N, C-alpha and C positions, 0 to 999 in steps of 0.2 A: 316863787320858781316857775318860770315860762315852761310851756310845753317843749320848746326846743331845748332849754336846759336839761329837762328830764331825758329828752331822747338822747342828748349827747352822753348822759351818764349811762344810759342804758346800753349804749353801743359799745362800751369798753367793759370787757369781762371783770376788771378790777373795780369798777364803780357801778356795776349792774345792780347789785343789792341795794347800794344807797339811792339809785334811781327808782328802784321799786319801792323801796320806803318812802319816797317822795310821792309816788302815785297813791300809795295807801293814805298818806295824810291828806293829799290834795283832794282826792275824789271820794273818800269814804262817805262822807255825810250826803253828798249829791246822789251817789249811787244808792245809799241806803234808802232815801225818799223815794226814788224811782221804784225801788224794788218792794218797798213797803206799800206803794200805791197799788202794785199790782198783786201781791200776795196777802196784803191786809194786816197779817199778824205781826207783831214786833219780833218774837222769837224767831219765826219763820224768815223774817227780812234779814235777820242777823245771820242766820244759816246760809241763806241764799248769797248774802253779801262775802261771807267767808268762802263759799264755793266760787264765787265770781273771781275773787282775788288769786285763788289757787289756779284756776283756769287761766287767768292772765298771766301769772307767773310761768306756768307750764308752756304757755303759747307765746311768750316773748320773742321767741325766734321766728314766728310766723307773722308778726306785725311787720308790715312793709311800708308804713308812713304814707300810704296812698290816701288814708282818710285820718282825720284827727285822732289823737289818742282817746279823747272823751268819747268819740263816736264808737271806737273799737271797744271800749269799755262798756258802753251801753249795750252794744250788741251781745257782749257776753253775758251781762246782767239780765237782759230780756230773756235770753235763751235760757239761762239758769233759772229765772223765775217761772218761765213757761214748763220747764221740765219739773220744777217743784210742784207747780199746780197739778200737772199730769198725774205725778206720783202720788200726790195727796188725794186726788179724786179716785184713784184706784184703792186706796185705804178707806173704806167706809168705817167710821168710828161711831161711837155713843154720841159723840158731841154734835153729829149732823143735825139733830133734831133741835138743837139750840141755834137760833137765828144768828147771823152775822152781826146784826145790829146789837143784840144783846151781848155777843161776845167782846165786841169792841167796847161797849159801854163799861164791860167788866175788867177791860185791859187797863192796867195802871199806866201804860205809855201812851194810851189814846186820850188826846186833849180836846176832842170835839164834843159837840153837843148830840142831842137825839136826831136832829135833822141831817148832820153829817153822818152819823151812823146809818141811818136810813138810806142815804145816798150810797154808802159803801155796800150795803146790803144789795141795793139795786145793780150796782156795779158787779158785785159778786155773782149775780145770775147770768151774766153774759158769758158766752163761749170765751175761752182763754185768749184768743187773738183779738176779739173785739174789745175785750177788757184791757188788754195792753194797748192797742190803738187808741182808745178812748182815754186811758190813763196819760199817755205820752202827749196827746193833744190837749186834753182839758187841763191836767195839772202842770205839765211841764212847757205848754204852749210851744211844743217841738213843731217845726215846719214839716209839712209832707215830704218834702225833698230829703230832709236828713233822717226823718222816719223811714223813708223808702231804703236807704242805705244800711240803717240799724237792722230793719225787719226783712231786707232782702226781698222786697216786693214793689210792685208798681204804685205809684202815687195815686193812680185812679183807684185801684183796690183799696188802698188805705182810706182814700175819702169816702168810699162806699161803706166800708166797715165801720168808720166813725159815724156816719150819719144814721146806719141801721143801729149802733149802739145807743146814740142818743134817742132814737124812737123807742127802743126797748126800755130805756131807763124812764123815760117820760110816761110810758105806758104803765110800767111798775109803780111809779109814784102815784100816778092817777088812780089806779086800782086800790093801792094802799089807803089813799085819802077816803076812798068810798066806803071801805070797810071799817 
């Protein structure tokens, strides 16, 4: 089903629910992986995905078709992911002394190797916005122009954030290999 077909369903009260079901079916996996790359944990990604769809359902009346439906959903998903990271950062738990790499390797839903887990640990060290910019650019190959819409900031600021993030990741991995 095309985005225009979904938008037609959403525009009528009697077919709005069916349209939203199509959104969930069509965008769940893609949004899950975008969120997962930001929050890292499978359970957290599922929670954030659910919150993303709740916010999307509640905000259907605000969607103005000025951007693509997928861009609007990305914006909600990124904002929900960042909110989740902020809340999680405020809750210091006993798990904090277990490295991100070790947690990922123990996660039954993580299918990477030690190098990928170490990369995720390096990414986890980044400030939230740099982590998000890096994730959207590196994993999703999102253009800066589209990222600018999603994150509501200038392309120049995004390019700077990305390059700083790459440098920090490089330095982290270099320091890890020396130890």
